[in-house]
N, C-alpha and C positions, 0 to 999 in steps of 0.2 A: 732341734738344736744339735749342733755338732760340738762335742766336748773334745778339747785337745788333750789327748792322753799322754802320759809320760812314755818314754821310749820303750820301756819294758812291757807296759800294758798294751801299747800299740802292737808290739811284736807278738804278744799273746793272742790278740784278736786276729792278727794275720795268720797265725798258726791254726786257729779254729776255722777260719774262712777257707784256708787251703784244704784242710781235712774234709770239710763239707763238700767242696768242689770235687774232690777225688773219690769220696766214699759214699755220698748220698745216692741211693739207687735211682737210676733213671726211671724205672717203672713206678716208683712212688712219686717222683716229680710229675710224671705224666698224669697220675691219678689226681694230684692236687690241681693241676692245670685244668683238668676236666671236671673238677669238683665231684669226684667219685669217692665213696666211703672207703676207708681203710678196713681191711679184714684183720682178724686176730693175728694172722701170720705177718701182715704188714707192720703192725705195731711192734711185734716181737723182733722182727728183722732189724729195724732201725735201732731199737734199744740194744739189741745184741751187738751191733756194729760199734756203738758207743762204748758198751761195756768191755768189748775186746780191747779198745784203746785205753781202758782205765777210766772212762768218763760215764759209766752207767749211772752213777750216783755221786757225782763229783763233790757235792756240797755236804756229804756225810762226813762224820768223824773218821779219821784214818783207821782207827781200830775196827771199824765196820766196813772198810773197803773204800772210803772216800779218798779224795786227793790231798786234803790238807790245805786247799786254797783258802785265801781270805775272802771276805764278803764281796770285795770288788771284783775279783776274778770269777767268782760264782755268778755275779750279775753279768759280767761281760760275756761269759760263756753262753748263758741262756739267751741273752739279748742278741748275740751274734747268730745263734741258730735261727732265731726269728728273722733277723735281717737277711739271712741267706735263704729264707723260705724253706728251711728244713722243718719237718714236723716235730713239734715238741714231744718229749717223752711224757707219757700219761702221768698225771700228778698224784693219783690216788694212792699208789704204792710208795714211790720214792719220797714224795713231799709231805704226805699226810700220815699214812699208817706207820711208816718206818720210824719217824721221830717218836711216835707214841710207843711203839714196841721198845725202843731204846730206853724210854723213861719208865714204862709200866710193865713191860713184858717179862715173862720168866726167862731164865737162861735157855730152856728148851725152845720156847717160842722164837727167841732171837736166832738160835742156831738153825731152826727149820725154815723160817720165813725170810729173814733178811738177805741171805745170799741169792735167793730166787727173785726177790724184788729188785736187787741191785743189777742182776744180769738181764732182767726182762723176761725171765722164764715164766713168772706168774704175773698176770694182769689182774688188778684189783678194781673194784668199784665201791661206792659209798652208799650204804643203806640207812639213811636218816629219815627223809621226808615220808609221810604217809598221807592217805587221802584226807585226813582231818588233822594233820600235824605237819606244818611247814616251818615258818619262822617261829611259831610257838611250839618248839620241839619237845618241851617237857610234857606236852599232852599226848605223846605217842602211845599207841595201844598194842602194838605187836607183842605177843606174849612169849615168854620162854619159861616153861615149867620144868623144874628139875626132877629127874627120875634116876636116882643113884649116880652113875658115872656119866650121865648125859642129860641134855636138855631136849625138850620137844618144842619147836618153834611153830607158832601159828599167827598169821597176820599178813599184811600187805605193805610193801614199800613202793613208793611212787616217785616219778621223775628221776629214776635211777639212771644216771648217765653211763652209757656204754656197758650196761649189764649184759647185753647180747654178745659182747666180745670178751667179757671178763671170765677169769677162772675162779676167783674168790670174791666175796663181799664182806666188808666189815659193817656190823649192824649195831644200832642201839635198840635194845629190847626191854620190855617191862618184866621184871622178875619179882616185883612186889607192888601191891595196889594200895596199901595203907600209907599214911603219912603224906608229906609233901610230894608232889609229882616227881621232882628231881631225884628224890632219895630212893626210888624204886626202879631205877634204870641201870642196866648192865651193858657192857661192851663185849661183843662176841664176834668171832671169825667163823665164816661159813664157806665151805666148798660148794660152789654152784652146781656141781655135778651130783650132789646129794639127792636121793629120791625125795619127791614131794615138793620140789621147786619148779614153778612155771614162770617163764619170762615172756611177757607180752609187749609188743612194740607200742609206743605212743608216737604217732606221726604229728609233728608240730606244724605251725602255720607256714613255715618255710619249706614244707613238704619233705623234711629231713627225718631220718630215724636216728636220733641221738639218745633219747631217753626212753625209759621203759617202766612198766609195772612189774614188780617181782612178788609173786604169791608164794607163801610158805604154808604147807599143809602137813602137820605132824612131821616136821623135818628134824631128824635126829642129829644132834651136834655134841661132840664130846665136851665134858666140863673142862678139859685141858685147853680148849679154845677160848675160854673166858680170859679177857685181858683185864688186869687189875682185880679189885675185889668185887664180889657180887653186890649189887645195889649201889656201887660207887662209880658207875659208868659215866655219870654226869661230869665228874672230874676229868675223865678221859676225853669226853666230848669237847669241853672247854679248852683243854690243852691242844687238841688236834685242830680246832678251828683257828688258833693262832697261826698255824702253819698253812691252813687252807687259804687264809686271807692275806698271807705275807708274800706270795709269789707274784708280785706285781711288776717286776722288772720286765719279764717277757711280755706281759699285757701292754705295758707302755710302748715297748719296741714294736709290737704288733700294730698298735694304734698309730704310731708314727708312720709306719708303712702304708696303712690305709689312708691317712691324711695326704701323704705324698702322692698316692695314686689318684685320690680325689682331685687334688689341685691340678695335676697333670691332665686329667680328663676334662676339667672345666676349661683349661686353656685350649685344648684340642677342639672342643665344641664351639668355643668362642671364635676360633679361627675360621670355622666353617660357616657360622651364622652370626654375623655382626648385628643383625636386627634385634637380638636378645641380649645386647651388651649389658644393660642395666640389671637384668636378672642374674646373669653369670657373675657380675661384679659383686652383687649382694651375696650370692652364694659363696664366693671366694672370701668375702669379709667374714662370713659365719665360720668358715674353715679356719681363718687366722685367729679368731677369738677362741675357738676350741684348741688351737695349737698353743695359745698363751696359757690357757688353763692346764693343758697337759704338761707344759714346761714347769708350771708351779708344782704339779704332782711329782714330776720327775726329780726336781731339785729337792723336794721334801724327802723323797725316797733315798736320794744319793747322800743327803746329810745324815740320814739314819744309818746308812752303811758305814759311815766313818765315825759314828758316835762311839765313845769308849765303852758305853753300856751295850753289851752284845744283844740284850733283849729289847733295846729301844725300838728297833724296826718292827718287832712284834707288838710292842705296846701301842704303836701308832697304826697298826694294820687296819683298824676300822676306819681311820681317817683316809688312808690310801684307797681303801675299797670304795668309799663314797666318791672320792675325787676321780678315780679311774672309771667307775661305772657311769658317772655323769658325763665324762668326756666321750666314752664309747657311744652312749645314747645320743649325745649331741651331734657327733659326726655322722651317725647313721640317720639322724633327722635330715641332714644334708643329702644323704643318699635318697631318701624318700622324695625330697624336693626335686632332685635331678631326675628321678624316675618319672615324676609327674610332668616335668618339662619335656622329657623324651616322648611322653604320651601325647602332649599337645603337638609336637613336631610331626609325629608319625601317623596320627589318625584320631578318630573321634571316640572309639570304643576299644576296650581291651578284649583280647582273645588269645588262645594258645599260639596263633601265628601273627600276633600283633606286631612284635618287634622283629624286623627282618635283618639279615646280613650280620655285620659285625656288631650291631647294637643289640642283637637278641641276647647274646651271652652276657654282655655288660649290664643290660637292664635287669636280667634275672638275678645277677650277682647283687646289684643294688637293692632290689626288693628283698632278697633272702637275708642279706646282712641286716637290714632294718628289722625284719620280723624276728630274726634269731636273737638279736641283742636287746630285745625288750626285757629279757630275763636278768640283765646285769644288775638291776637295782633290787632284785628279789632273792636270787640264790646266794648261798653262803651267808645267810642272815640278811634280811631286807635292810635297805638304807635307813628306815625308821628305827630298826633295832640298833644299827650302828651309831645313830645319833645318841642313843642312851648310853652305849659303851663309851663313846667319846666324852660325854658329859661326866661320866664316873672316873674313867682312867686317865684322861688328859686334863680336864678342867677341874676335877676333884669336887664335883657338885654332889 
């Protein structure tokens, strides 16, 4: 859906678009086109370019280096980056940890970490999930035992996104075993170069290296890296998750782009092979249904942006998470159907050389998107968990 923006908003979008056209490195664009992984220096390079323009953390409060933009401009900025196919700044530092430090951090923690997060000098990752603790996060077992002025950390974090390119990790750890599970959890910051940390890759079904296992063996961490009170980390976790689940503007813009590409591809294939008209028309109808659902999610998000209650968008974050994850999985279901159709057109069995020519790259993209986005209804709290949050916070049940 195209939204008619007021003149000043449209000028703002044009400014961001022109900046990306001029400043986004060609080498990063080429990597994206070839679906190559970014390195640590790649992530820091683009974040640094944005920071130099004053946009490294534009949605932060002015006192911490933000722009002072309203929620509309923040949304337009990040969705324009997506529309221009510029890589998003990694969210773990600027969108998740930073708001937590502003609320719970000591003055020293804010002074040390916030400037480096804003400029992209530090890349962060999130250490929540464990081999036996995912959506049931309160059951985590990684230990942090206090010894004077430091903790010793022992345990394993799993499914840790981009730990292999990160400099630091923020972790939920168990500092007490008695009482309710939530009451013995603490929130701590860990330098990933600390001795005793081992990062092992997890290669997912789409053959990508995005997530990792991070093993901690007697890792020494200063007590000064504890955020908030000891054994009160659950409060930090709940606060942070509001921000993890509320950055949906960019996801919606990304999905709009994927839908546009999908519809264009269907039209191109239909022009080549009219014998499969019924199949392609059915697939297009599926895409249009997804587009309608996505429009509902987008309008819900935009209403939240203009709500007088600044916290409203975060109160409905669980609802948006469910709507967006459903839409992403639904459109990638279309990808799988189109992949299967290309299989029927090209041959009888799959092999590494099955798809030839221009369709090889396209077919691989379809398959990988389908496989990768199965996670959408699980990570950041499964949709089943979100239903409980919606029942409590929105419906008042």
